N, C-alpha and C positions, 0 to 999 in steps of 0.2 A: 605760691608762683606757679603760673602754668609755663608747661614746656610744650613749645612746637616741635615735633620730630617730623622730619621729612628727608627725603632722598633727593628729590627735585623741586626746585623753587621757580617760578616764573615771575618776573618783575615786567609788568605791562604799563606802556605810559602813549599817551595821544602824540605828544611832541618830543622833541629831541633833548629837551633840558628836564622833562618832567620826572623821570626816575631818580636823578641825581637831587632833584630839589625835595622830592616827597620821600625818599627811602634810601638816599646815598649813604647815610651811615650804617643803617642796616644791611644793605648790599655788601658795603666795605667788610663790616664785621662777620658776614656769612662767609665771604670769600677768604678771610684770613683767619677765622677761628674755628672753620668746620671742614668737613668734607663733602658738603651738600653741593650738588650740581645746580648750576643757576643758568637760566636764560634771559635775556633782556630783548623786549620786543618794543620798537617805536613803530607806530602806526602812519603818521603823517609828519610832514615839514613844509615849511613854506618856499612856494614855487615862484614868488613874485620876484627874486632876484634881489631884493633888498638885502638879504645876507647871504652872501655868497661864500662864506667861510663858515657856515654854521655845522655844516657835517663833519668838516675837518675839528671844529672846535669840541663836537660830540665827542669824536673820538680820544682826542687828547684828555677830555674827561674821564672817559671810561678806563684809560689807561692808568691814571692816577688812582682809581679806585681799585684796578686790578681785574678788570672783567677781560678775559680772552677775546681775542677778537672775534673766533668762531662762535661765541655766546652772545653776540649783539647783532640783533636783526633790526634792518631799517625798511619797513613796508613802503609802498609807494602812492600812498593816499595823500590827497590834498589838503592843506591846512584849513580849518573852518569849514570843511565840506563833507565831514564824515556822517553827518545826518542824510546825505544823499547816497551813501553807500553802505547802508546799515546792514543789508543782508551779506555784502561781500565781507564786512567785518566780523559778522557771526561767522560766516563759513570759514574764514582765516582762523579764529579762535577755536572752532571745531576741529580743523586739521591739527593746531597744536596740541589740542587736548588728546587726540588720537594718536600721535605719534611721540610727542614728550611726556605727556600723562603727569603734570605736576601735582604736587599733594597740598601746596601754599600758592596761592596767587596774590602778591602786593598789586594794586591798582588805584585807580582814583577813588575819591570819596562820593558818595550820594549827596554829600553836601556842595559838592563842588557845582558851579554855575556855569562854567564855560561849556559851550555846546559841544566841542569835540570830546572834552573829559565825560560828559554826560553820556554821551553814545558809548565810549569804552567801558564804563562801568556797568552800564546796562546790558550790553552784550555779554561782558565777562559773567556776569550772573546768569545768563542764560546758557553759555556755552560750559562752563565750570560749575555743574550742578552737585558734584561730589566732593569738591576742593573746599578747604578753608580759603576765604577770601577776605583780605585787609585792605581798607581803604586809606591811602595816604593823603597829607595835606598839602595842597597847593596855596601858600600864603595869599596870594593875590586875588583867587577865585573860590576859595572854600570859606563859605559863610556859615556861621553857627557849627563850626566843626568842634566836637568833643572828644579828645581822645579816649577809647577805650580800652585799647590793648597798647601797652607802652614797652619798647625794648630799650633796655638801657644802653646808652653809648659810652665808650671810652673816649678820654682827651683825643687819643690819636685818631679814631673814626671820625670825630667832628671837625679836627683840623683837615683830615684828607677830603671830606664832604667839602668843606668851604674852598679849598684848593682846586677840587674839581669842577665846582661851579663858577670859579672864577676863571676857568679856561673859557668860558662864552664871553669873548670880549665884544661880539655883536649886540649883546644884551647888558653889558657893562653899566649902562645909563640907567638901568630898571631898578627900581629901589630894593625889589625883593631878592635881587641876585646878589646884593652887598653882603660881604662877610659878617658884619655884625648884626644883620637880620638873620642869618642863618644860624651864627651862635645863639642868638637871642631865643629863636623858636626851639631850638635843642635844649636851652636851659629851661625854658617854661615847660616842655614835656617831661624833662625829668623831675620837675616838681611832682608830678604825678605818680611817679614811683620812688620818691624820695632818694632821687640820684642826681649827679651834678647835670649829666645830660641824659637825654632820651629821645627816642623818635616814637611818636604816637601815631595809632592807626584807628581807624572805624572799623568796628566789626560788623562784617557784611553777613558772613556766615562761618561758623566753626563747625567743621567735621571731623569727628574723632571715635575714639572708643573710650566709653566708661564701664569700668569693671567687665571687660571683655565683651561688652555689648555695643554695637555700632551705634553712633548717636549723632544726629545733626542739631546745633543750635543756631536759632535765626534771631537776631535783634530788630524788632520793629521799629521801623524809622517813621518819626510822626513829623 
């Protein structure tokens, strides 16, 4: 079993529900079982006015997981328009790298077809060149996702993830937000590590030390 050791971890999502959907169980586990410092950054949200309570729901969700309010950032980019602000996104991530300096970054998978998710992972790979980067699965848009790094989850972590996601009343009609789908995904990922529950990630980059020698490990995506 591989151990990822870090003092600071960044969770980076394109939209307000992405971090909880992709890595909510892992986020809960880190907050409640370790002393690792966490920062959650969300880049964009829907400005159409169709979901006026979405930001409030996000904060309720993060409250349940246990993320301190000062550890949640919501940036001001527009939903489905990140490709138009690619340089600004990169500049922001560079600033986070410089002042926060996480050792591990959880973000979107390169198997994700959503246009905003693609921009986030591409710019994260540019900005965080020395960090371990793990890509999470968003069920509705991650095609051909194969978990390569699996973090076992407790029953409590899965329950809190489901409860957190259920705060998004604006999206409760969407199939992938349903509690049984969230639990099914956790059970499926758990199979890969012979545990009841798990959260699986695509390995985008592993950066660490092997026998005292610094090494970076890349998995080629085909």
